[in-house]
C-alpha positions in Angstrom: -2.7 -23.2 -11.4 -3.9 -19.6 -11.0 -3.9 -17.2 -13.5 -0.9 -14.8 -13.5 -2.8 -11.6 -13.2 -2.7 -8.5 -11.0 -6.1 -9.7 -10.0 -4.9 -13.1 -8.7 -1.9 -11.7 -7.6 -4.2 -9.0 -5.6 -6.9 -11.7 -4.1 -3.9 -13.5 -3.0 -2.2 -10.3 -1.5 -5.5 -9.4 0.6 -5.8 -13.3 1.8 -2.0 -12.5 3.1 -3.1 -9.0 5.0 -6.3 -10.4 6.5 -4.6 -13.0 8.4 -1.5 -10.8 9.4 -4.1 -8.5 10.6 -6.0 -10.6 12.7 -2.5 -12.3 14.1 -2.1 -8.4 15.4 -5.8 -8.3 16.6 -5.3 -12.0 18.8 -1.6 -10.4 20.1 -2.6 -7.0 20.9 -6.5 -7.6 22.4 -6.6 -11.9 22.5 -9.4 -11.5 20.6 -9.7 -13.0 16.5 -13.1 -13.2 14.2 -14.2 -16.4 14.3 -15.3 -16.1 10.0 -11.9 -15.4 9.3 -10.5 -18.2 11.3 -13.0 -20.2 9.6 -11.8 -18.7 5.7 -7.8 -19.3 6.9 -8.5 -23.2 7.6 -10.6 -23.4 4.7 -7.6 -21.9 2.4 -5.5 -24.2 4.2 -7.3 -27.6 3.5 -7.5 -26.7 -0.6 -5.1 -28.6 -1.6 -6.1 -29.5 -4.8 -8.3 -26.2 -5.4 -8.5 -25.3 -9.3 -9.2 -21.5 -8.3 -8.5 -19.0 -5.9 -12.5 -18.5 -5.0 -12.9 -22.2 -3.8 -9.5 -21.7 -2.0 -10.7 -18.9 0.4 -14.3 -19.7 0.4 -15.8 -17.3 -1.7 -14.2 -13.9 -2.2 -17.0 -12.2 0.4 -14.7 -14.0 2.9 -11.5 -11.4 2.1 -13.7 -8.2 2.6 -11.9 -7.3 5.9 -8.4 -8.1 4.3 -9.4 -5.9 1.0 -9.6 -2.9 3.5 -6.7 -3.8 5.1 -4.4 -3.7 1.6 -6.0 -0.6 0.8 -4.7 0.8 4.0 -0.9 -0.7 4.0 -0.6 0.2 0.1 -2.5 3.4 0.4 -0.6 6.9 0.3 -1.4 7.9 3.7 1.6 6.6 5.8 -0.3 7.6 8.9 -3.0 4.8 8.2 -0.6 1.8 7.7 0.5 -0.7 10.1 4.2 -1.2 10.6 3.7 -4.5 12.2 1.8 -5.9 9.6 3.9 -4.6 6.6 6.6 -6.0 8.6 5.0 -9.7 9.0 4.2 -9.6 5.5 7.6 -8.9 4.0 8.9 -11.7 6.5 6.1 -14.5 5.1 7.1 -13.6 2.0 10.8 -14.2 2.1 10.3 -17.3 4.3 7.8 -18.4 1.4 11.2 -18.2 -0.4 13.0 -20.4 1.8 9.9 -23.1 2.0 10.0 -23.5 -1.4 13.7 -23.9 -1.6 13.4 -26.2 1.0 12.3 -29.8 -0.6 12.4 -31.5 3.0 10.1 -28.7 4.4 7.5 -29.2 1.4 7.3 -32.5 1.8 7.0 -32.2 5.5 4.0 -29.8 5.1 2.3 -31.3 2.5 2.3 -34.7 4.7 1.2 -32.5 7.5 -1.8 -30.9 6.1 -2.8 -34.2 4.4 -3.5 -35.3 8.1 -5.2 -32.1 8.9 -7.4 -32.5 6.1 -8.0 -35.8 6.9 -8.7 -35.3 10.7 -11.3 -32.5 9.7 -13.4 -35.4 8.2 -14.4 -35.8 12.0 -14.1 -32.4 13.3 -15.6 -28.7 12.9 -12.8 -26.8 11.0 -12.4 -24.5 13.6 -12.2 -27.9 16.2 -9.3 -27.2 19.1 -7.7 -30.3 17.7 -7.7 -29.1 14.3 -6.0 -25.9 14.8 -3.4 -27.3 17.6 -2.6 -29.7 14.8 -1.9 -26.9 12.2 -0.6 -24.8 15.1 2.1 -27.7 15.5 2.9 -27.6 12.0 4.2 -24.0 11.7 6.0 -24.5 14.5 7.9 -27.8 13.8 8.2 -27.1 9.8 8.1 -23.8 9.0 9.7 -22.0 12.0 13.1 -23.6 11.5 13.3 -22.0 8.0 14.5 -18.6 9.5 13.4 -15.6 8.8 11.0 -15.5 12.3 8.2 -14.2 12.2 8.2 -11.5 15.0 4.8 -10.9 17.1 4.5 -8.0 19.1 1.3 -7.4 21.8 0.5 -8.1 25.0 2.4 -10.7 27.3 -0.7 -12.4 28.6 -1.7 -13.0 25.7 1.4 -13.8 24.1 2.1 -16.1 26.8 -1.4 -18.2 26.1 -0.9 -21.1 24.2 -4.3 -21.2 22.8 -3.5 -17.4 21.8 -0.2 -18.6 20.4 -1.9 -21.7 18.5 -4.4 -19.3 16.7 -1.4 -16.8 15.5 -0.1 -20.1 14.2 -2.7 -20.6 12.5 -2.7 -17.2 10.7 0.7 -17.0 10.3 0.8 -20.4 8.5 -2.5 -18.9 5.8 -0.7 -16.5 5.3 2.1 -18.1 4.3 -0.1 -20.0 2.0 -1.5 -16.8 0.3 2.3 -15.9 -0.3 2.2 -19.1 -2.1 -0.4 -18.4 -4.3 0.7 -15.0 -4.7 4.1 -16.4 -6.1 2.5 -18.6 -8.4 0.3 -15.9 -9.7 3.1 -14.3 -10.9 3.8 -11.7 -7.9 7.4 -10.7 -6.9 8.6 -8.0 -3.9 9.6 -5.6 -7.6 6.0 -5.3 -9.1 4.7 -5.0 -5.5 6.1 -2.1 -5.0 5.7 -0.7 -9.0 2.1 -1.7 -9.3 0.9 -0.4 -5.7 -2.5 1.4 -7.3 -3.1 -1.4 -9.5 -3.6 -3.7 -6.6 -5.1 -0.8 -4.2 -7.6 -0.6 -7.4 -8.1 -4.4 -7.9 -8.6 -4.8 -4.4 -11.8 -2.7 -4.2 -13.4 -5.2 -6.6 -13.0 -8.3 -5.2 -16.4 -8.4 -3.5 -17.7 -7.4 -6.8 -15.9 -10.3 -8.5 -18.3 -14.0 -8.7 
């Protein structure tokens, strides 16, 4: 298990913010960043990783999330996106629901083990892998309550291929929420230590 520290909590938060920013991007523009999708799926496949760097495939893969975190937690309200903030808050609540549901945890683990086996035959971002992960979110996470409300352009929200990508990023964000909690994160600390998280996020790309 990763060390409980501000640095590790920040890394997990950055993973959350990066995934949630991509959800918003898909919902409003229909576009996503291929490298961030690879990072998101990679994080979901690392069930036995020894450290956070391995989970995200290197801290360099979180540069966008670091920027988003700084804007969202920074002092300028005009630089924040209320939808990203709301979705992060909802996912943190979903994480509690998940951890309090043994049946959901068992189903999630079983589902991800199936995806890991599948990913051995396809690229991580293959349509089959994406569809499988999206289905896991829909059948295991959505019933837990605290539904994530995704706003955007109807043409993209109604596109099933876009909807699947959104679910993949949401599950990746939830994975980061679990890591955040395991690293000692809680809501009170998040509010009281915003400046520490901002400073720690600026150092992520310098970590080795």
